[in-house]
C-alpha positions as CSV (number, residue, x, y, z in Angstrom):
1,M,-210.2,-117.6,-147.1
2,R,-212.4,-119.6,-149.6
3,E,-214.5,-121.9,-149.2
4,T,-216.2,-125.5,-151.0
5,S,-217.8,-128.6,-149.8
6,G,-216.8,-132.0,-150.2
7,N,-214.5,-134.7,-148.9
8,I,-211.5,-133.0,-147.6
9,W,-209.6,-136.7,-148.0
10,D,-210.8,-136.2,-152.3
11,F,-208.5,-133.1,-152.0
12,H,-205.7,-135.1,-150.3
13,E,-205.7,-137.7,-152.5
14,Q,-205.4,-135.2,-155.6
15,G,-202.1,-134.2,-154.1
16,N,-203.3,-131.1,-151.9
17,W,-202.0,-130.3,-148.8
18,I,-204.7,-130.8,-146.0
19,C,-204.9,-129.4,-142.1
20,I,-206.2,-131.8,-139.8
21,T,-207.9,-130.6,-136.6
22,T,-206.1,-131.8,-133.4
23,N,-205.6,-131.7,-129.9
24,G,-202.6,-131.1,-127.5
25,S,-202.9,-134.9,-126.1
26,V,-200.5,-137.4,-126.0
27,R,-200.4,-141.3,-124.4
28,K,-198.6,-142.9,-122.2
29,D,-197.3,-145.0,-125.2
30,G,-196.0,-141.6,-126.9
31,L,-199.1,-141.7,-129.4
32,A,-200.9,-138.9,-129.9
33,V,-204.4,-139.2,-129.2
34,M,-206.6,-139.0,-132.5
35,G,-209.8,-140.5,-131.5
36,R,-212.9,-138.6,-133.5
37,G,-213.2,-137.0,-136.7
38,V,-210.5,-135.9,-139.4
39,A,-207.9,-136.7,-136.8
40,L,-209.2,-140.5,-136.3
41,Q,-209.9,-140.6,-140.2
42,A,-206.3,-139.4,-140.8
43,V,-204.4,-142.4,-138.3
44,K,-206.4,-144.6,-140.6
45,R,-204.9,-143.4,-143.6
46,I,-201.5,-142.7,-142.2
47,P,-200.9,-144.5,-139.5
48,A,-197.0,-143.3,-138.8
49,L,-198.8,-140.0,-138.1
50,Q,-200.0,-140.8,-134.7
51,S,-196.6,-141.6,-133.2
52,T,-194.7,-138.7,-135.3
53,L,-197.2,-136.1,-134.1
54,G,-196.9,-137.5,-130.4
55,K,-193.1,-136.7,-130.6
56,R,-193.6,-133.4,-132.0
57,L,-196.3,-132.6,-129.5
58,L,-194.0,-133.4,-126.6
59,S,-190.7,-131.9,-128.2
60,H,-192.8,-128.5,-129.2
61,G,-196.2,-128.7,-127.7
62,N,-199.7,-128.1,-128.8
63,H,-199.1,-126.0,-132.2
64,L,-199.5,-126.4,-135.6
65,H,-196.9,-128.9,-137.0
66,I,-196.3,-129.4,-140.8
67,F,-195.2,-132.9,-142.0
68,D,-194.0,-132.4,-145.4
69,S,-193.7,-136.2,-146.7
70,M,-197.3,-136.4,-145.8
71,K,-198.5,-133.4,-146.9
72,I,-200.5,-132.8,-143.9
73,I,-200.7,-130.0,-141.3
74,T,-202.1,-130.5,-137.9
75,F,-204.4,-127.7,-136.9
76,P,-205.3,-127.7,-133.0
77,V,-208.6,-126.6,-131.9
78,K,-208.5,-128.1,-128.1
79,R,-206.2,-128.4,-125.6
80,E,-206.9,-132.0,-124.4
81,W,-209.0,-134.4,-126.4
82,N,-211.6,-135.0,-124.0
83,D,-212.5,-130.9,-123.8
84,G,-216.2,-130.8,-124.4
85,I,-216.0,-127.6,-127.1
86,A,-213.5,-126.6,-128.9
87,D,-211.1,-123.3,-128.0
88,L,-211.5,-120.5,-130.0
89,T,-208.3,-118.5,-128.8
90,L,-206.4,-121.7,-129.9
91,I,-208.3,-121.9,-133.1
92,Q,-207.1,-118.1,-133.6
93,R,-203.9,-119.1,-132.8
94,S,-203.5,-122.2,-134.7
95,A,-204.8,-119.9,-137.8
96,E,-202.1,-117.3,-137.4
97,E,-199.4,-119.7,-137.3
98,L,-200.7,-121.1,-140.5
99,V,-200.8,-118.2,-142.3
100,R,-197.1,-117.4,-140.7
101,R,-195.7,-121.0,-141.4
102,W,-196.9,-121.1,-145.0
103,R,-195.9,-117.9,-146.2
104,H,-192.2,-118.8,-144.7
105,K,-192.5,-122.1,-146.8
106,I,-193.1,-119.9,-150.0
107,S,-195.3,-122.3,-151.5
108,P,-197.8,-122.3,-154.6
109,D,-199.9,-125.2,-153.2
110,L,-203.4,-124.4,-151.7
111,V,-204.3,-125.9,-148.4
112,Y,-207.5,-127.4,-147.3
113,L,-209.2,-127.2,-144.0
114,P,-212.4,-128.7,-142.5
115,R,-214.2,-126.1,-140.5
116,P,-212.2,-125.9,-137.2
117,G,-213.7,-126.9,-134.3
118,C,-217.4,-127.0,-135.9
119,G,-217.8,-131.3,-135.6
120,N,-216.6,-132.6,-132.8
121,G,-215.6,-129.1,-131.3
122,N,-219.2,-128.3,-130.8
123,L,-218.8,-124.8,-132.2
124,F,-220.8,-123.2,-134.9
125,W,-219.5,-122.1,-138.2
126,A,-220.9,-118.6,-137.3
127,Q,-219.0,-118.3,-134.5
128,V,-215.4,-119.4,-135.9
129,R,-215.8,-117.6,-139.7
130,P,-215.8,-114.6,-139.1
131,M,-212.7,-114.9,-137.4
132,L,-210.3,-117.1,-139.7
133,N,-211.7,-114.7,-142.4
134,Q,-209.6,-111.9,-141.2
135,I,-207.1,-114.5,-140.7
136,L,-206.7,-116.8,-143.7
137,G,-205.8,-115.3,-147.1
138,R,-206.9,-116.9,-150.7
139,D,-204.4,-119.7,-150.2
140,F,-206.6,-121.8,-147.8
141,I,-210.0,-123.0,-148.7
142,V,-212.5,-124.4,-145.8
143,V,-214.3,-127.5,-146.8
144,S,-217.5,-128.0,-145.2
145,Y,-218.4,-131.9,-145.5
146,D,-220.9,-132.8,-148.2
147,Q,-223.1,-135.7,-147.5
148,G,-222.9,-137.0,-151.3
149,S,-219.1,-137.3,-150.8
């Protein structure tokens, strides 16, 4: 795992893959709940993601989902949208799924992700970093938000 600072959307605009942190909630109309943080930013930039993710959540559950055409990977950090604190066990599972699924793709691309659970998930990076550092290889770059970006 490597680390950098910046705006994750700058990396996406350069053609890189990014992870967006998500939850497993789906509204009655079938749309994924993407109310805050990077997930809300994603749905504002890519409106179709909310419907597409909602369908995947309903059919495959709250797991990591890869959207090739969007160069987006969802990274669950909460079980429900209104959980006050992100779930470290879920973050670990998501990181393991990311590594396993990414290796399966045999892609030379890098993947950028925000600090999972450390924004609206109310966790501290010091809690999450050691676990991710053991799981994620050098193909994965964690981006801390740069206020200047």
